[in-house]
PASEBA-1860 file (N, C-alpha, C; in nm, 3 decimals):
! residues 254
1> MKKTNHQK> 0.837/0.705/0.747/0.809/0.565/0.789/0.891/0.548/0.926 ~ 0.846/0.586/1.042/0.939/0.498/1.143/0.945/0.412/1.211 ~ 1.077/0.475/1.185/1.217/0.286/1.247/1.234/0.265/1.297 ~ 1.299/0.153/1.296/1.381/0.058/1.432/1.610/0.079/1.414 ~ 1.633/0.043/1.509/1.699/0.028/1.525/1.728/-0.070/1.445 ~ 1.650/-0.174/1.385/1.826/-0.313/1.316/1.695/-0.266/1.224 ~ 1.698/-0.308/1.128/1.576/-0.214/0.979/1.716/-0.349/0.919 ~ 1.600/-0.445/0.839/1.680/-0.505/0.720/1.769/-0.374/0.546
9> EIKYYGIH> 1.827/-0.463/0.540/1.832/-0.395/0.441/1.746/-0.495/0.308 ~ 1.709/-0.334/0.217/1.595/-0.487/0.120/1.719/-0.352/-0.104 ~ 1.616/-0.508/-0.156/1.743/-0.436/-0.298/1.672/-0.377/-0.330 ~ 1.529/-0.296/-0.338/1.423/-0.264/-0.426/1.542/-0.168/-0.591 ~ 1.421/-0.195/-0.650/1.391/-0.146/-0.813/1.323/-0.159/-0.910 ~ 1.292/-0.092/-1.019/1.230/-0.029/-1.077/1.237/0.147/-1.057 ~ 1.272/0.282/-1.176/1.247/0.393/-1.182/1.148/0.456/-1.064 ~ 1.032/0.403/-1.076/0.943/0.528/-0.993/1.002/0.491/-0.814
17> ACLAIADK> 1.004/0.328/-0.811/1.044/0.367/-0.683/1.166/0.323/-0.607 ~ 1.234/0.375/-0.664/1.351/0.405/-0.649/1.372/0.547/-0.631 ~ 1.342/0.661/-0.741/1.203/0.717/-0.724/1.220/0.847/-0.625 ~ 1.089/0.721/-0.611/1.024/0.711/-0.469/1.188/0.698/-0.312 ~ 1.202/0.635/-0.356/1.282/0.615/-0.175/1.366/0.740/-0.205 ~ 1.461/0.829/-0.334/1.500/0.878/-0.294/1.471/1.039/-0.269 ~ 1.344/1.069/-0.278/1.268/1.145/-0.203/1.212/1.166/-0.175 ~ 1.137/1.032/-0.071/1.087/1.093/0.047/1.202/0.999/0.096
25> RPKDIIKI> 1.263/0.911/0.153/1.364/0.906/0.315/1.489/0.828/0.194 ~ 1.581/0.959/0.143/1.771/0.938/0.150/1.855/0.874/0.198 ~ 1.812/0.935/0.384/1.899/0.841/0.405/1.917/0.744/0.445 ~ 1.731/0.671/0.400/1.787/0.553/0.413/1.897/0.421/0.269 ~ 1.883/0.507/0.240/2.021/0.531/0.101/2.170/0.468/0.113 ~ 2.199/0.308/0.134/2.304/0.273/0.153/2.337/0.223/0.035 ~ 2.336/0.221/-0.103/2.421/0.255/-0.165/2.295/0.262/-0.316 ~ 2.368/0.250/-0.443/2.307/0.262/-0.612/2.416/0.174/-0.683
33> YIDSSNIK> 2.293/0.085/-0.754/2.346/0.096/-0.869/2.253/0.075/-0.976 ~ 2.389/0.112/-1.065/2.322/0.208/-1.211/2.314/0.191/-1.329 ~ 2.218/0.224/-1.457/2.292/0.164/-1.571/2.341/0.310/-1.621 ~ 2.434/0.313/-1.739/2.413/0.493/-1.802/2.370/0.572/-1.825 ~ 2.267/0.440/-1.894/2.063/0.549/-1.953/2.040/0.614/-1.835 ~ 1.973/0.524/-1.760/1.946/0.592/-1.593/2.011/0.667/-1.503 ~ 2.129/0.797/-1.552/2.232/0.845/-1.462/2.156/0.973/-1.464 ~ 2.094/1.025/-1.616/2.056/1.150/-1.558/1.936/1.177/-1.515
41> TFKEALKW> 1.932/1.056/-1.520/1.726/1.004/-1.441/1.747/1.066/-1.262 ~ 1.824/1.043/-1.234/1.826/1.001/-1.100/1.984/1.105/-1.057 ~ 1.973/1.264/-1.087/2.119/1.325/-1.221/2.097/1.343/-0.920 ~ 2.010/1.386/-0.941/2.024/1.507/-0.844/2.020/1.345/-0.733 ~ 1.935/1.194/-0.719/1.982/1.101/-0.599/2.138/1.150/-0.603 ~ 2.186/1.041/-0.675/2.324/1.067/-0.706/2.410/1.164/-0.641 ~ 2.447/1.277/-0.675/2.457/1.408/-0.522/2.435/1.356/-0.489 ~ 2.327/1.319/-0.399/2.317/1.299/-0.287/2.426/1.180/-0.252
49> CSDNKKAY> 2.497/1.130/-0.290/2.511/1.041/-0.289/2.673/1.009/-0.265 ~ 2.695/1.124/-0.313/2.815/1.170/-0.348/2.830/1.244/-0.239 ~ 2.796/1.380/-0.203/2.778/1.473/-0.096/2.745/1.390/0.084 ~ 2.710/1.285/0.069/2.685/1.208/0.164/2.788/1.105/0.172 ~ 2.903/1.126/0.136/2.933/0.946/0.089/2.855/0.831/0.082 ~ 2.744/0.837/-0.003/2.760/0.690/-0.055/2.733/0.604/-0.138 ~ 2.795/0.488/-0.225/2.895/0.457/-0.289/2.796/0.436/-0.405 ~ 2.795/0.491/-0.534/2.710/0.435/-0.584/2.760/0.331/-0.700
57> HIVTNADL> 2.730/0.314/-0.844/2.777/0.203/-0.914/2.711/0.273/-1.053 ~ 2.833/0.259/-1.133/2.715/0.236/-1.296/2.763/0.086/-1.362 ~ 2.686/0.022/-1.304/2.716/-0.116/-1.449/2.616/-0.117/-1.578 ~ 2.636/-0.267/-1.540/2.506/-0.292/-1.671/2.436/-0.367/-1.643 ~ 2.326/-0.404/-1.707/2.200/-0.403/-1.737/2.174/-0.604/-1.709 ~ 2.347/-0.659/-1.730/2.319/-0.815/-1.689/2.413/-0.793/-1.528 ~ 2.479/-0.751/-1.505/2.475/-0.694/-1.324/2.380/-0.622/-1.220 ~ 2.250/-0.545/-1.366/2.095/-0.564/-1.198/2.090/-0.698/-1.217
65> DKVSGSVH> 2.121/-0.695/-1.335/2.015/-0.910/-1.309/2.072/-0.889/-1.169 ~ 2.213/-0.968/-1.162/2.238/-1.033/-1.021/2.239/-1.003/-0.933 ~ 2.245/-0.867/-0.900/2.233/-0.726/-0.813/2.101/-0.720/-0.736 ~ 1.997/-0.772/-0.877/1.799/-0.697/-0.742/1.800/-0.854/-0.778 ~ 1.825/-0.976/-0.835/1.783/-1.066/-0.814/1.643/-1.016/-0.911 ~ 1.623/-1.006/-1.012/1.533/-0.956/-1.114/1.589/-0.958/-1.200 ~ 1.477/-0.906/-1.357/1.526/-0.922/-1.463/1.369/-0.720/-1.530 ~ 1.305/-0.736/-1.381/1.272/-0.653/-1.376/1.247/-0.511/-1.336
73> HEGVCIVA> 1.436/-0.526/-1.265/1.501/-0.347/-1.303/1.462/-0.203/-1.361 ~ 1.462/-0.237/-1.474/1.441/-0.144/-1.500/1.551/-0.044/-1.595 ~ 1.695/-0.082/-1.465/1.828/-0.041/-1.504/1.870/0.014/-1.350 ~ 1.776/-0.058/-1.249/1.879/0.094/-1.109/1.772/-0.008/-1.040 ~ 1.867/-0.047/-0.887/1.887/-0.107/-0.790/1.894/0.001/-0.609 ~ 1.874/0.067/-0.565/1.879/0.073/-0.449/1.797/0.003/-0.368 ~ 1.987/-0.019/-0.294/1.967/-0.087/-0.130/1.922/0.018/-0.046 ~ 1.903/0.016/0.052/1.814/0.100/0.127/1.758/0.045/0.264
81> KESVPMDE> 1.762/0.096/0.395/1.678/-0.008/0.507/1.506/0.002/0.459 ~ 1.513/-0.096/0.499/1.363/-0.177/0.442/1.284/-0.048/0.561 ~ 1.169/0.032/0.466/1.013/0.111/0.574/0.971/0.022/0.662 ~ 0.911/0.060/0.795/0.856/-0.009/0.855/0.773/-0.021/0.905 ~ 0.665/-0.102/0.925/0.449/0.032/0.960/0.467/0.028/1.052 ~ 0.425/0.153/1.098/0.360/0.263/1.216/0.292/0.150/1.300 ~ 0.295/0.232/1.465/0.230/0.108/1.512/0.145/0.131/1.567 ~ 0.023/0.152/1.607/-0.129/0.136/1.646/-0.101/0.309/1.654
89> RSFIKTIE> -0.042/0.293/1.804/-0.073/0.403/1.898/-0.067/0.545/1.824 ~ 0.075/0.513/1.745/0.058/0.671/1.672/-0.092/0.655/1.561 ~ -0.095/0.526/1.497/-0.192/0.507/1.378/-0.328/0.640/1.458 ~ -0.396/0.578/1.595/-0.520/0.649/1.652/-0.464/0.734/1.706 ~ -0.404/0.807/1.707/-0.368/0.957/1.673/-0.342/1.027/1.601 ~ -0.321/0.999/1.481/-0.292/1.068/1.352/-0.481/1.052/1.319 ~ -0.505/1.024/1.314/-0.697/1.039/1.263/-0.712/1.065/1.385 ~ -0.674/1.052/1.529/-0.829/1.161/1.601/-0.748/1.273/1.522
97> SSQKQMCI> -0.709/1.372/1.535/-0.651/1.446/1.523/-0.709/1.604/1.397 ~ -0.708/1.433/1.331/-0.806/1.497/1.145/-0.986/1.394/1.143 ~ -1.059/1.512/1.114/-1.206/1.490/1.067/-1.253/1.461/0.994 ~ -1.216/1.489/0.869/-1.218/1.492/0.765/-1.253/1.327/0.713 ~ -1.360/1.332/0.608/-1.355/1.141/0.539/-1.229/1.136/0.512 ~ -1.238/1.063/0.524/-1.116/0.910/0.556/-1.195/0.712/0.527 ~ -1.089/0.731/0.433/-1.088/0.562/0.351/-0.992/0.511/0.434 ~ -0.973/0.387/0.432/-0.917/0.293/0.514/-0.887/0.115/0.519
105> LYFDGVQN> -0.782/0.100/0.458/-0.850/-0.050/0.399/-0.789/-0.156/0.507 ~ -0.809/-0.245/0.486/-0.789/-0.381/0.592/-0.749/-0.509/0.511 ~ -0.543/-0.492/0.495/-0.547/-0.706/0.460/-0.650/-0.791/0.511 ~ -0.705/-0.849/0.530/-0.740/-0.987/0.506/-0.689/-1.113/0.461 ~ -0.557/-1.142/0.464/-0.509/-1.238/0.413/-0.544/-1.134/0.342 ~ -0.479/-1.042/0.296/-0.429/-0.984/0.122/-0.305/-1.059/0.134 ~ -0.212/-1.138/0.038/-0.045/-1.195/0.022/-0.037/-1.126/-0.085 ~ -0.083/-1.224/-0.208/-0.001/-1.142/-0.338/0.121/-1.060/-0.321
113> PHNIGSII> 0.227/-1.089/-0.357/0.266/-0.940/-0.387/0.265/-0.917/-0.459 ~ 0.192/-0.948/-0.643/0.164/-0.820/-0.746/0.012/-0.776/-0.711 ~ -0.048/-0.807/-0.588/-0.194/-0.734/-0.581/-0.156/-0.633/-0.433 ~ -0.096/-0.660/-0.402/-0.050/-0.519/-0.297/-0.004/-0.462/-0.378 ~ 0.103/-0.486/-0.461/0.162/-0.374/-0.525/0.023/-0.217/-0.599 ~ 0.007/-0.330/-0.659/-0.123/-0.211/-0.691/-0.217/-0.207/-0.652 ~ -0.296/-0.238/-0.557/-0.292/-0.219/-0.414/-0.337/-0.052/-0.423 ~ -0.176/-0.067/-0.328/-0.092/0.054/-0.298/-0.082/0.168/-0.418
121> RTCAHFNV> -0.030/0.128/-0.531/-0.067/0.226/-0.612/-0.185/0.293/-0.593 ~ -0.249/0.238/-0.599/-0.424/0.250/-0.662/-0.447/0.314/-0.508 ~ -0.389/0.344/-0.389/-0.455/0.417/-0.345/-0.331/0.486/-0.276 ~ -0.266/0.466/-0.363/-0.163/0.631/-0.402/-0.285/0.767/-0.396 ~ -0.310/0.656/-0.576/-0.384/0.781/-0.677/-0.527/0.897/-0.583 ~ -0.575/0.747/-0.521/-0.656/0.830/-0.401/-0.639/0.854/-0.365 ~ -0.511/0.923/-0.264/-0.503/0.971/-0.128/-0.549/0.859/-0.039 ~ -0.519/0.745/-0.029/-0.571/0.672/0.078/-0.406/0.637/0.150
129> QYILGSKE> -0.428/0.589/0.280/-0.302/0.668/0.333/-0.286/0.577/0.434 ~ -0.364/0.482/0.422/-0.398/0.385/0.581/-0.407/0.227/0.487 ~ -0.252/0.169/0.524/-0.308/-0.003/0.489/-0.309/-0.077/0.698 ~ -0.435/-0.090/0.714/-0.393/-0.220/0.802/-0.386/-0.376/0.783 ~ -0.336/-0.408/0.880/-0.388/-0.558/0.842/-0.330/-0.637/0.965 ~ -0.312/-0.818/0.995/-0.319/-0.850/1.154/-0.167/-0.823/1.204 ~ -0.096/-0.830/1.345/0.068/-0.843/1.333/0.076/-1.001/1.262 ~ -0.007/-1.105/1.267/0.088/-1.220/1.218/0.103/-1.251/1.035
137> DLPALSPS> -0.084/-1.120/1.017/-0.025/-1.186/0.818/-0.063/-1.063/0.784 ~ 0.010/-0.963/0.810/-0.006/-0.814/0.701/0.185/-0.880/0.670 ~ 0.192/-0.855/0.540/0.295/-0.921/0.459/0.381/-0.789/0.416 ~ 0.537/-0.850/0.461/0.615/-0.732/0.450/0.653/-0.620/0.319 ~ 0.676/-0.549/0.307/0.652/-0.529/0.114/0.737/-0.563/0.069 ~ 0.737/-0.673/-0.043/0.880/-0.716/-0.125/1.004/-0.581/-0.185 ~ 1.058/-0.602/-0.280/1.130/-0.545/-0.356/0.967/-0.550/-0.504 ~ 0.914/-0.676/-0.540/0.799/-0.730/-0.666/0.751/-0.622/-0.657
145> ACRIAKGG> 0.683/-0.631/-0.528/0.509/-0.480/-0.491/0.633/-0.393/-0.509 ~ 0.709/-0.372/-0.383/0.727/-0.180/-0.437/0.708/-0.163/-0.620 ~ 0.777/-0.187/-0.764/0.762/-0.161/-0.790/0.591/-0.185/-0.888 ~ 0.556/-0.266/-0.844/0.441/-0.241/-0.926/0.375/-0.111/-0.860 ~ 0.396/-0.077/-0.707/0.363/0.037/-0.676/0.381/0.152/-0.726 ~ 0.510/0.101/-0.765/0.546/0.335/-0.880/0.577/0.364/-0.781 ~ 0.621/0.393/-0.702/0.648/0.489/-0.570/0.557/0.507/-0.496 ~ 0.358/0.455/-0.456/0.308/0.429/-0.413/0.397/0.430/-0.259
153> AEIVQLVK> 0.447/0.261/-0.217/0.516/0.210/-0.130/0.525/0.306/-0.054 ~ 0.673/0.477/-0.117/0.655/0.585/-0.002/0.554/0.641/0.062 ~ 0.452/0.670/0.059/0.367/0.739/0.040/0.236/0.635/0.143 ~ 0.224/0.511/0.098/0.102/0.464/0.181/0.218/0.417/0.321 ~ 0.093/0.414/0.402/0.159/0.392/0.527/0.076/0.236/0.561 ~ 0.218/0.190/0.622/0.161/0.017/0.655/0.096/0.056/0.826 ~ 0.044/-0.040/0.827/0.023/-0.011/0.996/-0.043/-0.180/1.087 ~ 0.022/-0.218/1.116/0.006/-0.325/1.172/-0.015/-0.368/1.353
161> VENPVQFM> -0.150/-0.460/1.377/-0.221/-0.456/1.450/-0.231/-0.550/1.523 ~ -0.177/-0.540/1.639/-0.213/-0.659/1.744/-0.372/-0.744/1.794 ~ -0.499/-0.634/1.759/-0.585/-0.755/1.756/-0.666/-0.688/1.691 ~ -0.745/-0.747/1.585/-0.823/-0.660/1.484/-0.916/-0.656/1.558 ~ -1.002/-0.816/1.660/-1.110/-0.778/1.661/-1.128/-0.618/1.735 ~ -1.097/-0.625/1.828/-1.070/-0.481/1.909/-1.067/-0.430/1.785 ~ -0.926/-0.346/1.725/-0.925/-0.272/1.694/-1.011/-0.244/1.595 ~ -1.082/-0.317/1.559/-1.248/-0.299/1.437/-1.328/-0.185/1.611
169> KILKNKGF> -1.360/-0.234/1.685/-1.412/-0.200/1.793/-1.371/0.001/1.861 ~ -1.193/0.000/1.859/-1.221/0.071/1.859/-1.212/0.227/1.754 ~ -1.225/0.131/1.574/-1.216/0.267/1.518/-1.425/0.319/1.509 ~ -1.417/0.195/1.565/-1.603/0.218/1.486/-1.678/0.302/1.646 ~ -1.568/0.317/1.743/-1.585/0.380/1.848/-1.555/0.554/1.789 ~ -1.475/0.578/1.731/-1.441/0.641/1.681/-1.448/0.720/1.556 ~ -1.637/0.667/1.484/-1.681/0.675/1.342/-1.692/0.615/1.292 ~ -1.553/0.533/1.284/-1.578/0.427/1.200/-1.639/0.329/1.114
177> HIVSTSSH> -1.683/0.394/0.960/-1.760/0.224/0.951/-1.670/0.072/0.910 ~ -1.715/-0.025/0.930/-1.630/-0.118/0.891/-1.736/-0.144/0.716 ~ -1.697/-0.107/0.636/-1.768/-0.162/0.475/-1.679/-0.307/0.424 ~ -1.724/-0.445/0.408/-1.660/-0.552/0.365/-1.753/-0.552/0.232 ~ -1.628/-0.604/0.090/-1.734/-0.679/-0.021/-1.806/-0.808/-0.001 ~ -1.841/-0.868/-0.052/-1.898/-0.907/-0.101/-1.997/-0.990/-0.247 ~ -1.983/-1.084/-0.318/-2.004/-1.132/-0.415/-2.179/-1.176/-0.381 ~ -2.216/-1.202/-0.243/-2.327/-1.289/-0.185/-2.453/-1.217/-0.211
185> VKDSLYDV> -2.432/-1.061/-0.133/-2.536/-0.958/-0.127/-2.566/-0.831/-0.244 ~ -2.695/-0.795/-0.200/-2.751/-0.759/-0.298/-2.697/-0.652/-0.306 ~ -2.694/-0.499/-0.205/-2.645/-0.367/-0.191/-2.515/-0.411/-0.300 ~ -2.546/-0.266/-0.447/-2.494/-0.282/-0.511/-2.366/-0.158/-0.460 ~ -2.278/-0.087/-0.509/-2.158/-0.081/-0.534/-2.183/0.080/-0.489 ~ -2.298/0.072/-0.659/-2.365/0.226/-0.696/-2.439/0.239/-0.731 ~ -2.579/0.189/-0.570/-2.660/0.195/-0.532/-2.644/0.234/-0.378 ~ -2.556/0.273/-0.289/-2.513/0.251/-0.118/-2.412/0.443/-0.194
193> KLPSRMVL> -2.461/0.531/-0.031/-2.399/0.552/0.004/-2.265/0.545/0.082 ~ -2.101/0.544/0.008/-2.067/0.469/0.143/-2.021/0.560/0.225 ~ -2.004/0.519/0.371/-1.962/0.613/0.513/-1.826/0.745/0.475 ~ -1.876/0.807/0.480/-1.768/0.862/0.463/-1.643/0.960/0.570 ~ -1.594/0.789/0.599/-1.532/0.790/0.727/-1.502/0.586/0.759 ~ -1.512/0.554/0.627/-1.504/0.378/0.660/-1.389/0.287/0.610 ~ -1.367/0.173/0.654/-1.313/0.077/0.622/-1.325/-0.046/0.631 ~ -1.288/-0.017/0.422/-1.214/-0.148/0.385/-1.137/-0.258/0.366
201> ALGSEANG> -1.288/-0.359/0.411/-1.233/-0.452/0.426/-1.208/-0.592/0.295 ~ -1.087/-0.596/0.257/-1.084/-0.682/0.173/-0.943/-0.843/0.180 ~ -1.077/-0.935/0.169/-1.020/-1.041/0.144/-0.973/-1.116/0.103 ~ -0.846/-1.210/0.083/-0.792/-1.295/-0.014/-0.909/-1.378/-0.076 ~ -0.845/-1.420/-0.200/-0.881/-1.448/-0.347/-0.968/-1.554/-0.299 ~ -0.880/-1.642/-0.199/-0.998/-1.805/-0.172/-1.123/-1.770/-0.072 ~ -1.020/-1.730/0.071/-1.128/-1.730/0.156/-1.209/-1.620/0.196 ~ -1.216/-1.482/0.126/-1.262/-1.382/0.137/-1.180/-1.361/0.301
209> VSKDILSF> -1.341/-1.255/0.356/-1.309/-1.156/0.421/-1.364/-1.237/0.529 ~ -1.276/-1.256/0.618/-1.306/-1.376/0.807/-1.421/-1.309/0.907 ~ -1.523/-1.485/0.910/-1.601/-1.410/0.961/-1.610/-1.316/1.034 ~ -1.499/-1.311/1.162/-1.489/-1.208/1.274/-1.484/-1.104/1.200 ~ -1.427/-1.074/1.085/-1.474/-0.865/1.025/-1.606/-0.907/1.009 ~ -1.645/-0.943/0.928/-1.742/-0.880/0.864/-1.926/-0.953/0.943 ~ -1.875/-0.962/1.097/-1.920/-0.926/1.229/-1.913/-0.791/1.276 ~ -1.832/-0.714/1.225/-1.861/-0.586/1.276/-1.856/-0.460/1.145
217> SSMKVQIP> -1.893/-0.547/1.055/-1.938/-0.466/0.930/-2.092/-0.383/0.963 ~ -2.068/-0.303/0.924/-2.207/-0.232/0.881/-2.266/-0.222/0.741 ~ -2.200/-0.226/0.673/-2.237/-0.265/0.468/-2.137/-0.331/0.404 ~ -2.235/-0.455/0.344/-2.170/-0.540/0.284/-2.244/-0.488/0.164 ~ -2.136/-0.482/0.047/-2.159/-0.426/-0.092/-2.080/-0.510/-0.207 ~ -2.156/-0.531/-0.281/-2.127/-0.669/-0.424/-2.103/-0.492/-0.526 ~ -2.023/-0.527/-0.562/-1.997/-0.533/-0.725/-2.045/-0.515/-0.800 ~ -2.195/-0.499/-0.882/-2.257/-0.554/-1.058/-2.166/-0.582/-1.151
225> GSGLVESL> -2.197/-0.709/-1.221/-2.180/-0.723/-1.318/-2.222/-0.876/-1.338 ~ -2.197/-0.950/-1.439/-2.226/-1.010/-1.551/-2.274/-1.159/-1.456 ~ -2.188/-1.229/-1.348/-2.215/-1.318/-1.257/-2.174/-1.385/-1.396 ~ -2.058/-1.404/-1.511/-2.047/-1.483/-1.607/-1.918/-1.621/-1.474 ~ -1.824/-1.504/-1.392/-1.705/-1.507/-1.331/-1.818/-1.464/-1.168 ~ -1.723/-1.594/-1.068/-1.799/-1.491/-0.893/-1.741/-1.377/-0.885 ~ -1.674/-1.312/-0.895/-1.567/-1.205/-0.890/-1.444/-1.158/-0.925 ~ -1.390/-1.038/-0.893/-1.353/-1.001/-0.937/-1.177/-1.002/-0.864
233> NVSVATSL> -1.064/-1.000/-0.958/-0.935/-1.041/-0.867/-0.971/-0.827/-0.775 ~ -0.879/-0.900/-0.688/-0.904/-0.794/-0.581/-0.829/-0.653/-0.610 ~ -0.739/-0.683/-0.698/-0.690/-0.513/-0.660/-0.783/-0.425/-0.725 ~ -0.847/-0.506/-0.816/-0.955/-0.453/-0.932/-1.059/-0.379/-0.885 ~ -1.124/-0.461/-0.761/-1.282/-0.454/-0.658/-1.199/-0.280/-0.584 ~ -1.055/-0.373/-0.554/-1.027/-0.194/-0.421/-0.963/-0.065/-0.541 ~ -0.973/-0.119/-0.631/-0.995/-0.015/-0.748/-1.148/0.046/-0.773 ~ -1.139/0.030/-0.785/-1.335/0.030/-0.826/-1.425/0.093/-0.712
241> FLGEFYRQ> -1.372/-0.012/-0.593/-1.446/-0.001/-0.445/-1.334/0.205/-0.398 ~ -1.225/0.228/-0.449/-1.191/0.380/-0.366/-1.184/0.484/-0.509 ~ -1.263/0.494/-0.553/-1.275/0.559/-0.720/-1.400/0.563/-0.682 ~ -1.506/0.498/-0.612/-1.634/0.548/-0.578/-1.650/0.690/-0.421 ~ -1.603/0.608/-0.400/-1.554/0.664/-0.252/-1.517/0.786/-0.317 ~ -1.422/0.821/-0.332/-1.352/0.930/-0.418/-1.504/1.053/-0.521 ~ -1.561/0.949/-0.553/-1.624/1.030/-0.620/-1.720/1.038/-0.576 ~ -1.772/1.009/-0.422/-1.884/1.035/-0.313/-1.805/1.146/-0.240
249> HVRQAC> -1.741/1.144/-0.202/-1.692/1.241/-0.108/-1.616/1.269/-0.137 ~ -1.504/1.313/-0.181/-1.291/1.351/-0.145/-1.394/1.499/-0.312 ~ -1.405/1.376/-0.411/-1.408/1.501/-0.534/-1.477/1.591/-0.506 ~ -1.682/1.554/-0.411/-1.738/1.675/-0.413/-1.744/1.786/-0.280 ~ -1.600/1.800/-0.226/-1.565/1.835/-0.110/-1.496/1.927/-0.193 ~ -1.391/1.920/-0.327/-1.381/2.055/-0.401/-1.418/2.079/-0.412
END
C-alpha cells in the first residue's frame, strides 16, 4: 500500500496478521515481540529483523498482553507503520487498466471492527481487492480488525473517497453497476444475474444504505430467508453476495 511520511506506528497482533505483514511489507516493521513458541513460525521474519538491524524481543505471554493491549495476540505482536489507503486517482488508473470482471465494495457507514475484519477476510478469499468509503467515515484498520482478517488486510486495499456521490457517477460512467442490499425488495440474490463489473454498497445494520447511494443503484437485491429476523449481519450478507458473484463470474471464467 502507498505510504506517507507521517505514518502512525501500530501494534499489530495475531499470527496470520503478523505473518502477512512480514511477507507483504517487511520494511514497515519497527520491532517484533514474540513468545518462544512462535519462533519457528516467524523464523524468516526474525532473520529479516536481524539482517536489517530491527529489534525483536522474546517475551512471555503476560508481557504480550501488556505490549499488544489484548489477550488475543496469539503469541506475537509486530510494531509496524500503519498501512494507508489508496488515493482516488491511483484507484481509477487501476480499474481503467483492466476490463475483466470486478467486484468492489463500498462501506456506507460500516464501522464495527469485527464486521470489517470478517468482511476483509471474505474479500481476500474471493479476490475482491478494493473497499471504498467516504473520507469522513471509512475507519482506519484497527489491530483487532487486522487479526480477524487473518492476513487479508495486507491483500485488500482501502480507498478513501472525497465525494461518494460524485465518485459513484464516475464509476457508472466507467461501466460499473451499483448494487445495494435491502430486505424490503422482491428480487432475490439467487434469481438475478449480477453485473460482471459492480460496486456492492453495504450499509450499517442500524441505518442501511443511504438514500444518496440507493439513488445510484441499478439493482437492489435481498437475500431470501425464513423472515423470522429482518436481516443478516453485514459480514455474513457480504459473504453470500461475494460467493454468488464468484460463482456467476469468476468460476465461470476459469
